[in-house]
Each structure stands twice: as C-alpha cells, then as structure tokens.
C-alpha positions as CSV (number, residue, x, y, z in Angstrom):
1,M,-18.2,0.8,-12.1
2,K,-20.6,3.0,-10.3
3,I,-19.9,4.4,-6.9
4,K,-22.5,6.5,-5.1
5,L,-21.8,8.5,-2.1
6,F,-24.8,9.4,0.3
7,C,-24.7,12.4,2.8
8,L,-27.2,14.8,4.4
9,S,-28.2,16.6,1.2
10,G,-26.0,15.3,-1.4
11,M,-24.2,18.7,-1.7
12,S,-21.6,18.4,1.0
13,T,-19.8,15.6,-0.8
14,S,-19.6,17.2,-4.2
15,L,-16.0,18.4,-3.7
16,L,-15.0,14.7,-2.5
17,V,-16.8,13.5,-5.6
18,T,-14.5,15.8,-7.6
19,K,-11.3,14.7,-5.8
20,M,-12.3,11.0,-6.1
21,R,-12.9,11.4,-10.0
22,E,-9.4,13.0,-10.3
23,A,-7.8,10.1,-8.3
24,A,-9.6,7.6,-10.6
25,K,-8.4,9.4,-13.8
26,K,-4.8,9.4,-12.6
27,R,-5.1,5.7,-12.1
28,G,-6.9,5.1,-15.5
29,L,-10.0,3.7,-13.9
30,D,-13.3,3.7,-15.7
31,V,-15.7,4.8,-12.7
32,E,-18.8,7.0,-12.4
33,I,-18.9,8.7,-9.1
34,E,-22.0,10.6,-8.0
35,A,-23.4,12.2,-4.6
36,Y,-27.0,12.0,-3.4
37,A,-28.8,12.8,-0.2
38,E,-29.0,9.9,2.2
39,S,-32.7,9.7,1.9
40,A,-32.3,8.5,-1.7
41,V,-30.3,5.3,-0.9
42,A,-33.2,2.9,-1.7
43,K,-33.9,4.5,-5.1
44,E,-30.4,5.3,-6.1
45,S,-28.7,2.1,-5.1
46,D,-30.5,0.1,-7.8
47,D,-27.8,0.8,-10.4
48,C,-24.8,1.2,-8.3
49,D,-21.8,-1.1,-7.6
50,I,-20.5,0.3,-4.4
51,A,-22.3,2.7,-1.8
52,L,-20.5,4.9,0.7
53,L,-22.1,7.0,3.5
54,G,-20.7,10.3,4.6
55,P,-19.7,10.2,8.3
56,Q,-22.5,12.5,9.2
57,V,-25.0,9.9,8.3
58,G,-22.9,6.8,9.5
59,Y,-25.7,6.3,12.1
60,Q,-27.8,5.1,9.1
61,L,-25.5,2.3,8.2
62,K,-27.8,-0.5,9.4
63,K,-30.8,0.9,7.6
64,A,-28.7,1.4,4.4
65,K,-27.4,-2.2,4.6
66,E,-30.9,-3.5,4.8
67,V,-31.4,-1.8,1.4
68,C,-28.0,-2.7,-0.1
69,D,-27.3,-6.3,1.1
70,P,-30.2,-7.9,-0.9
71,K,-28.9,-6.1,-3.9
72,N,-25.3,-7.4,-3.2
73,I,-24.0,-3.7,-3.0
74,P,-21.2,-3.3,-0.5
75,I,-21.7,-0.2,1.6
76,A,-19.5,1.5,4.3
77,V,-19.0,4.7,6.1
78,I,-16.3,7.1,5.0
79,S,-13.9,8.0,7.8
80,M,-14.3,11.3,9.4
81,V,-10.5,12.2,8.7
82,D,-10.7,11.2,5.0
83,Y,-13.9,13.2,4.6
84,G,-12.8,16.1,6.5
85,T,-9.5,16.4,4.4
86,M,-11.5,15.5,1.2
87,N,-8.8,12.9,0.5
88,G,-10.3,11.4,-2.7
89,E,-7.5,8.9,-3.0
90,K,-8.1,7.3,0.3
91,V,-11.9,7.3,-0.2
92,L,-11.4,5.8,-3.7
93,D,-9.3,3.1,-2.1
94,L,-12.1,2.4,0.4
95,A,-14.6,1.9,-2.4
96,L,-12.4,-0.3,-4.5
97,S,-11.5,-2.4,-1.4
98,L,-15.3,-3.1,-0.9
99,K,-15.6,-4.5,-4.4
100,K,-12.8,-7.2,-4.0
C-alpha cells in the first residue's frame, strides 16, 4: 500500500513520514509512505492508494479531491494536533481508516 502526504514543500512532513513508517513497522504492515509538495498531487497521486494533506494546505482539499476522486483515491486532511505533535500512529490510523 502506498500512502502519500502532501504539504507546502514536501519537507515539513518528512519527520511525520518517519514516525508513520516506524508505526507501520511495529504493526507489521507493508506500506510505502512518502511526502511531496501539494503542487504535485496531480502527478504523484497516479500510483498511490491513500493521499493525505498537511493541515497547512487543508484549504486545497476540494481541488485535491477533484484529482483523487476520479482515481478512487481517498484523501483527507491530517488534524492540526496530530501533525503538530508528529503523531505517526494516529496519522497512520487515519490513512488506514480511509482505505476501508
């Protein structure tokens, strides 16, 4: 399963990606998690299963849904609290809940 996070530049979520990978490893899940700039949603969503937006670009959800919905890719905005605390467990839970 591929999970892609989109934020302003793709850099601010790198720590969160690391925390999510650690959480997935603890659970024995086979997932790929990467971060990209929000401007790359159209290009980078082609080969992903779940897309998440950082809270700082949450205002782009409607535009991102227009790209992801036709591809049947669920997308949501990461909560400000989980993002701010870099809670990889909760953000991974959010991603997995979208795939059900």
